[in-house]
C-alpha positions as CSV (number, residue, x, y, z in Angstrom):
1,M,-0.1,0.1,0.1
2,R,1.3,3.5,-0.8
3,I,1.3,5.8,2.0
4,I,2.1,9.6,2.2
5,L,3.4,10.6,5.5
6,G,3.4,14.4,6.0
7,V,5.3,15.9,8.8
8,G,4.4,19.2,10.3
9,G,6.7,21.6,11.9
10,G,6.4,20.8,15.7
11,I,8.6,19.5,18.3
12,A,6.6,16.1,17.9
13,A,8.0,15.5,14.5
14,Y,10.5,13.1,16.0
15,K,7.8,10.7,16.8
16,A,6.8,10.5,13.2
17,A,10.1,8.6,12.5
18,F,8.8,5.8,14.9
19,L,5.3,5.9,13.0
20,L,7.3,5.6,9.8
21,R,9.0,2.4,11.0
22,L,5.7,0.9,12.1
23,F,4.3,1.5,8.6
24,K,7.5,0.1,7.0
25,E,7.4,-3.1,9.3
26,A,4.0,-3.6,8.2
27,G,4.9,-3.9,4.7
28,H,3.8,-0.6,3.2
29,D,5.7,1.8,0.8
30,V,6.0,5.2,2.5
31,T,7.0,8.5,1.1
32,V,7.7,11.3,3.5
33,I,6.7,15.0,2.8
34,P,8.1,17.1,5.4
35,T,7.1,20.7,5.7
36,E,9.9,23.3,5.3
37,A,9.5,24.1,9.1
38,S,9.8,20.5,10.1
39,D,13.2,20.4,8.6
40,K,14.3,22.2,11.6
41,F,13.4,19.4,13.9
42,V,14.2,16.3,11.7
43,G,16.5,16.2,8.8
44,R,15.7,14.9,5.5
45,A,18.4,12.1,5.8
46,T,16.5,10.6,8.6
47,W,13.2,10.2,6.3
48,E,15.1,8.9,3.3
49,A,17.1,6.3,5.3
50,L,13.9,5.1,7.3
51,S,11.7,5.3,4.3
52,G,14.0,4.2,1.5
53,N,12.5,6.8,-0.8
54,P,13.7,10.3,-1.8
55,V,12.3,13.2,0.2
56,S,11.2,16.6,-0.7
57,N,9.0,19.5,0.2
58,S,9.2,21.6,-3.0
59,V,6.9,21.3,-5.9
60,F,9.9,22.2,-8.2
61,D,11.8,19.0,-7.4
62,A,11.3,15.9,-10.0
63,V,9.2,18.4,-12.3
64,E,9.4,15.9,-15.0
65,T,7.1,13.4,-12.9
66,V,4.6,16.3,-12.1
67,N,5.4,15.4,-8.4
68,H,2.8,17.6,-7.0
69,V,0.1,15.9,-8.8
70,R,1.3,12.2,-9.0
71,L,1.9,11.7,-5.3
72,G,-1.6,12.7,-4.3
73,H,-3.2,10.6,-7.2
74,E,-1.0,7.5,-6.3
75,A,-1.4,7.4,-2.7
76,D,-3.6,4.9,-1.1
77,L,-3.7,6.8,2.3
78,V,-2.2,10.1,3.6
79,V,-1.4,10.6,7.2
80,V,-0.3,14.0,8.6
81,A,1.5,13.6,11.9
82,P,2.2,16.0,13.6
83,A,-0.5,18.3,12.2
84,T,0.3,21.9,13.5
85,A,-2.3,24.5,13.8
86,D,-0.8,26.2,10.8
87,L,-1.1,23.1,8.6
88,L,-4.6,22.6,9.7
89,A,-5.4,26.1,8.8
90,R,-3.6,25.8,5.4
91,A,-5.6,22.5,4.7
92,A,-8.9,24.0,5.8
93,A,-8.3,26.9,3.4
94,G,-7.3,24.8,0.4
95,L,-3.9,26.4,0.1
96,A,-1.2,24.8,-2.1
97,S,1.9,26.4,-0.7
98,D,4.3,23.6,-0.6
99,L,4.5,20.0,-1.8
100,L,2.5,18.7,1.1
101,T,-0.5,20.9,0.7
102,N,-0.6,20.2,-2.8
103,T,-0.6,16.5,-2.3
104,L,-3.5,17.2,0.2
105,L,-5.5,18.7,-2.4
106,M,-4.8,16.0,-5.0
107,A,-5.4,13.0,-2.6
108,R,-8.5,10.8,-3.4
109,G,-7.9,8.1,-0.8
110,P,-8.3,8.6,3.0
111,V,-6.6,11.5,4.6
112,V,-5.8,11.2,8.3
113,M,-4.6,14.4,10.3
114,V,-3.1,13.9,13.8
115,P,-3.0,17.2,15.5
116,A,-0.2,18.3,17.9
117,M,0.1,21.8,19.3
118,H,-0.2,23.8,22.7
119,T,-3.4,23.6,24.3
120,E,-4.4,27.2,23.7
121,M,-3.8,26.7,20.0
122,W,-6.0,23.5,19.9
123,Q,-8.8,25.1,21.8
124,H,-8.6,28.4,19.8
125,P,-11.8,29.2,18.0
126,A,-9.9,29.3,14.6
127,T,-8.5,25.8,15.1
128,V,-11.9,24.5,16.2
129,A,-13.4,25.9,13.1
130,N,-10.6,24.5,10.9
131,V,-11.1,21.0,12.3
132,A,-14.8,21.1,11.8
133,T,-14.3,22.3,8.1
134,L,-11.9,19.4,7.4
135,R,-14.1,16.9,9.2
136,G,-16.9,18.3,7.2
137,R,-15.1,17.4,4.0
138,G,-14.3,13.9,5.1
139,T,-11.0,14.4,6.4
140,I,-10.3,12.1,9.5
141,V,-8.9,14.1,12.3
142,M,-7.6,12.3,15.2
143,E,-8.1,13.8,18.6
144,P,-4.8,14.8,20.4
145,A,-3.6,13.1,23.6
146,V,-3.7,14.8,26.8
147,G,-0.3,15.1,28.6
148,R,2.9,16.9,28.9
149,L,3.6,19.4,26.2
150,T,6.7,21.6,25.3
151,G,8.0,23.1,28.6
152,A,6.0,22.8,31.7
153,D,2.7,22.8,30.6
154,S,0.1,19.9,30.4
155,G,-3.1,19.5,28.6
156,P,-4.8,18.4,25.4
157,G,-2.7,18.8,22.2
158,R,0.1,16.2,22.7
159,L,0.7,14.0,19.8
160,P,-0.5,10.5,20.6
161,E,2.1,7.8,20.6
162,P,3.2,6.2,17.4
163,A,1.6,2.9,18.1
164,E,-1.8,4.9,19.0
165,I,-1.8,6.4,15.6
166,F,-0.9,3.2,13.9
167,D,-3.7,1.5,15.6
168,F,-5.9,4.6,14.6
169,V,-5.2,4.3,10.9
170,A,-5.3,0.5,11.0
171,P,-8.8,0.2,9.7
172,Y,-7.6,2.2,6.6
173,L,-4.6,0.1,5.8
174,S,-5.0,-2.6,3.4
175,P,-3.3,-6.0,4.5
176,A,-2.2,-6.7,0.9
177,G,1.0,-4.7,1.5
178,A,3.1,-2.4,-0.6
179,G,1.8,-1.3,-3.9
180,Q,-1.4,-3.3,-3.8
181,A,-4.8,-1.7,-4.6
182,R,-7.1,-1.1,-1.6
183,D,-9.7,-3.5,-1.2
184,L,-13.1,-1.9,-0.3
185,P,-15.4,-4.7,0.9
186,L,-18.3,-2.2,1.6
187,A,-17.8,-0.1,-1.4
188,G,-21.3,1.2,-2.3
189,R,-23.0,-0.1,0.9
190,Y,-25.1,1.7,3.2
191,V,-24.2,0.7,6.8
192,V,-26.1,1.9,10.1
193,I,-24.2,1.8,13.3
194,T,-25.7,2.5,16.8
195,A,-23.0,3.6,19.5
196,G,-22.9,4.8,22.9
197,G,-25.2,4.6,26.1
198,T,-28.8,5.5,26.4
199,R,-29.9,7.5,29.4
200,E,-33.4,7.0,30.7
201,P,-34.7,9.9,32.8
202,L,-35.7,9.7,36.5
203,D,-36.4,13.5,36.7
204,P,-35.2,16.4,35.0
205,V,-31.7,16.1,36.6
206,R,-31.2,12.3,37.0
207,F,-31.3,9.6,34.8
208,L,-30.3,5.6,34.5
209,G,-27.4,5.1,32.3
210,N,-24.3,2.6,31.7
211,R,-20.8,2.8,31.4
212,S,-20.6,2.6,27.6
213,S,-18.2,5.3,26.2
214,G,-19.2,4.8,22.5
215,K,-15.6,4.1,21.6
216,Q,-16.3,0.6,19.9
217,G,-19.2,2.1,18.0
218,V,-17.0,5.1,16.7
219,A,-14.2,2.6,15.9
220,L,-16.8,0.5,13.8
221,A,-18.1,3.8,11.8
222,R,-14.4,4.6,11.0
223,A,-13.7,1.0,9.9
224,A,-17.0,0.9,7.8
225,A,-16.2,4.4,6.1
226,A,-12.7,3.3,5.3
227,A,-14.2,0.2,3.8
228,G,-16.1,2.2,1.3
229,A,-19.5,2.2,3.0
230,R,-21.8,5.1,3.5
231,V,-22.2,5.2,7.2
232,H,-25.0,6.4,9.3
233,L,-24.2,6.6,13.2
234,V,-27.1,6.6,15.4
235,A,-25.2,8.1,18.7
236,A,-26.6,8.0,22.2
237,H,-24.1,9.4,24.9
238,M,-20.5,8.9,24.0
239,D,-17.3,10.0,25.6
240,V,-15.6,10.4,22.1
241,P,-16.4,12.6,19.0
242,A,-18.2,10.9,16.1
243,P,-15.9,10.6,13.0
244,G,-16.2,13.5,10.7
245,N,-16.9,11.3,7.5
246,V,-20.4,9.8,8.6
247,E,-23.9,10.9,9.0
248,V,-24.8,11.3,12.7
249,T,-28.0,11.3,14.4
250,R,-27.9,12.2,18.2
251,V,-30.3,10.5,20.4
252,E,-30.6,10.0,24.4
253,T,-33.2,7.4,25.4
254,A,-33.8,3.9,24.1
255,L,-37.2,4.9,22.6
256,E,-35.4,7.7,20.7
257,L,-32.6,5.3,19.6
258,R,-35.4,2.9,18.5
259,E,-37.3,5.5,16.3
260,A,-33.7,6.6,14.8
261,A,-32.6,3.1,14.1
262,L,-35.7,1.7,12.4
263,A,-35.8,4.9,10.3
264,A,-32.1,4.7,9.2
265,A,-32.5,1.1,8.6
266,E,-34.8,1.4,5.7
267,G,-32.7,0.6,2.7
268,A,-29.7,-0.3,4.6
269,D,-27.5,-3.1,3.6
270,V,-26.0,-3.6,6.9
271,V,-27.0,-2.6,10.6
272,I,-24.7,-3.0,13.5
273,M,-26.3,-2.6,16.9
274,A,-23.3,-1.7,18.9
275,A,-25.0,0.8,21.4
276,A,-25.6,-0.3,25.0
277,V,-29.4,0.2,25.1
278,A,-30.9,0.2,28.5
279,D,-33.3,-2.7,29.0
280,F,-35.6,-0.9,31.6
281,R,-36.7,2.7,31.9
282,P,-38.6,4.5,34.8
283,A,-42.4,4.0,34.2
284,Q,-43.2,7.6,35.2
285,P,-40.3,10.0,35.2
286,A,-40.9,12.8,37.7
287,D,-41.7,16.3,36.3
288,A,-39.6,18.1,39.0
289,K,-36.4,17.0,40.6
290,I,-37.0,14.3,43.4
291,K,-36.2,15.9,46.7
292,K,-34.4,14.3,49.5
293,R,-36.5,15.1,52.5
294,D,-36.8,13.7,56.1
295,D,-40.6,14.1,56.1
296,V,-41.0,12.2,52.8
297,A,-40.6,8.6,52.3
298,D,-37.9,7.2,50.0
299,P,-39.0,7.0,46.4
300,V,-39.8,3.8,44.8
301,V,-38.9,3.6,41.1
302,V,-41.0,1.4,39.2
303,L,-39.3,0.2,35.9
304,V,-40.7,-0.9,32.6
305,R,-39.2,-2.8,29.8
306,N,-37.6,-1.2,26.9
307,P,-38.5,-2.4,23.3
308,D,-36.0,-4.9,22.0
309,I,-34.7,-3.0,19.0
310,L,-32.5,-5.6,17.6
311,R,-35.3,-8.3,17.6
312,E,-37.6,-5.9,16.1
313,L,-35.2,-5.2,13.4
314,V,-35.0,-9.1,12.6
315,T,-38.8,-9.3,12.9
316,R,-39.4,-6.5,10.4
317,R,-37.1,-8.1,7.8
318,A,-38.8,-11.5,7.9
319,E,-42.2,-9.9,7.8
320,H,-41.6,-7.6,5.0
321,D,-39.3,-10.1,3.0
322,G,-36.7,-7.5,2.8
323,G,-34.8,-5.1,5.0
324,P,-31.0,-5.2,5.8
325,E,-29.0,-8.2,4.4
326,L,-27.0,-8.3,7.5
327,I,-28.1,-7.7,11.1
328,V,-25.2,-7.6,13.6
329,G,-26.1,-7.6,17.5
330,F,-23.6,-7.1,20.3
331,A,-23.7,-9.2,23.6
332,A,-22.1,-7.2,26.7
333,E,-22.3,-10.2,29.2
334,T,-20.8,-10.8,32.7
335,G,-21.7,-14.5,33.3
336,D,-22.8,-15.8,36.7
337,A,-22.5,-18.8,39.0
338,E,-24.6,-21.0,36.8
339,T,-23.9,-19.8,33.2
340,G,-20.8,-18.6,31.4
341,V,-20.6,-15.6,29.3
342,F,-20.2,-17.7,26.1
343,E,-23.4,-19.8,26.8
344,Y,-25.2,-16.4,27.3
345,A,-24.1,-15.2,24.1
346,R,-25.4,-18.3,22.1
347,Q,-28.6,-18.0,23.7
348,K,-28.9,-14.5,22.9
349,L,-27.9,-15.3,19.2
350,E,-30.7,-17.9,19.1
351,R,-33.2,-15.5,20.8
352,K,-32.6,-12.4,18.8
353,G,-32.2,-14.2,15.3
354,C,-29.6,-11.8,14.2
355,D,-26.9,-13.0,11.5
356,L,-23.9,-12.3,13.6
357,L,-23.3,-11.6,17.4
358,V,-20.2,-9.9,18.9
359,L,-19.5,-11.1,22.3
360,N,-17.5,-9.2,24.8
361,Q,-17.3,-9.7,28.7
362,V,-17.9,-6.4,30.5
363,G,-17.6,-5.1,33.9
364,K,-16.2,-2.0,35.9
365,D,-12.7,-2.3,34.5
366,L,-13.5,-4.5,31.6
367,V,-14.4,-3.0,28.0
368,F,-16.4,-0.1,29.1
369,G,-14.2,3.2,28.5
370,Q,-11.2,1.3,27.7
371,D,-9.1,1.5,24.5
372,S,-8.6,-2.2,24.1
373,T,-10.9,-5.3,24.2
374,A,-11.3,-8.9,23.3
375,I,-14.3,-10.0,21.2
376,T,-15.7,-13.2,19.7
377,I,-17.9,-13.3,16.6
378,L,-20.6,-15.9,16.6
379,D,-22.4,-16.9,13.4
380,R,-25.9,-18.0,13.0
381,D,-24.9,-20.6,10.4
382,G,-23.1,-22.4,12.9
383,S,-19.6,-21.5,11.9
384,A,-16.8,-21.8,14.4
385,P,-16.5,-18.6,16.6
386,A,-13.7,-16.1,15.7
387,S,-11.8,-14.4,18.6
388,F,-9.8,-11.2,18.2
389,S,-8.4,-8.9,20.8
390,G,-6.5,-5.6,20.6
391,S,-7.2,-2.0,20.4
392,K,-11.0,-1.1,19.6
393,D,-9.9,0.1,16.1
394,A,-8.3,-3.0,15.4
395,T,-11.2,-5.2,16.5
396,A,-13.5,-2.9,14.7
397,A,-11.6,-3.8,11.5
398,A,-11.9,-7.4,12.2
399,I,-15.8,-7.1,12.7
400,I,-16.0,-5.0,9.3
401,E,-13.9,-7.6,7.6
402,R,-16.2,-10.3,8.7
403,V,-19.3,-8.4,7.7
404,G,-17.9,-7.9,4.1
405,S,-17.2,-11.5,3.7
406,A,-20.9,-12.3,5.0
407,L,-22.5,-10.0,2.4
408,K,-23.5,-11.5,-1.0
409,P,-21.5,-10.2,-3.9
410,R,-23.3,-7.6,-6.2
């Protein structure tokens, strides 16, 4: 796979050398395009030695190959790390002032920007607007890490570690290796994904919720988009931002999620129910905040069942002889003294009737809010379960690959 690694002019440029090494070890052909400012931090000899390719940042080098056009056209993926505030601004404005910004304008594959800058720069309204503009055009912008910055300051704006960046872009990497065309198993497909945790109001202030962060659902949305799909993300409460290159519908309660998911599923090829939907909701939410008073008895909260959205999707498909070709459920299970996690997942797969079921074991310090996970994919046709572990982006890529292989060829 042909990768362009753009390097912005920040102190974090040295980390890009380690990212380059990870790309090369994975078998990809990498061309580095540093900005002129980044040459002050890392010299071109380093990039040429590690990549095995010549390095330039001028549109007037290799003119006979029309370099400023060719590099973007030939690239399967462009990753810019670090992406400084200046570089984000130039990309958002569509400027073509050097070889890297020319390449960004010519790129037709995925473009991933990994920002790194001081906190005040990252949070400045101009940078916020530039990031929103880029995401609105389909550029994938990774959130910066929080930690020690240049000098004594700490906060959001630190470049993530190279391994974290590699995991983030993993869904956009073809396993075929250097020089091979990208396989887009979901090209032309419409995929609906639910993510996050629903919140069921007790009163105007309090709610019943769960520990879901939305990270797995967001990773799935990124992976599906990278696989060529048009993605509609139905998002309940999430601790992470939605990808900039997918359609998003925001919801809060299970009933709202049901309505949005059923509507989005019309005409969908795939529905992936990754949201943590509350099984129950308060029967009668209070109109005013419930007060804790000595002269009033403790409140009794009566719960009623929420609809089974996954089962309803399966039933509708059967009744209408149409609907999503593939419906994927999630089983976040804990197991108990009598029944193991795997058996509960088998029972759920049979009960729900979905095509695939993704099992993961959950708990206070397991899966919810974590950046890594372990999953097992169960198939209704009785195929042997497949297990994967790693970052949520890596497991999302495995799920999307399984979804793509399960779909009938067009």
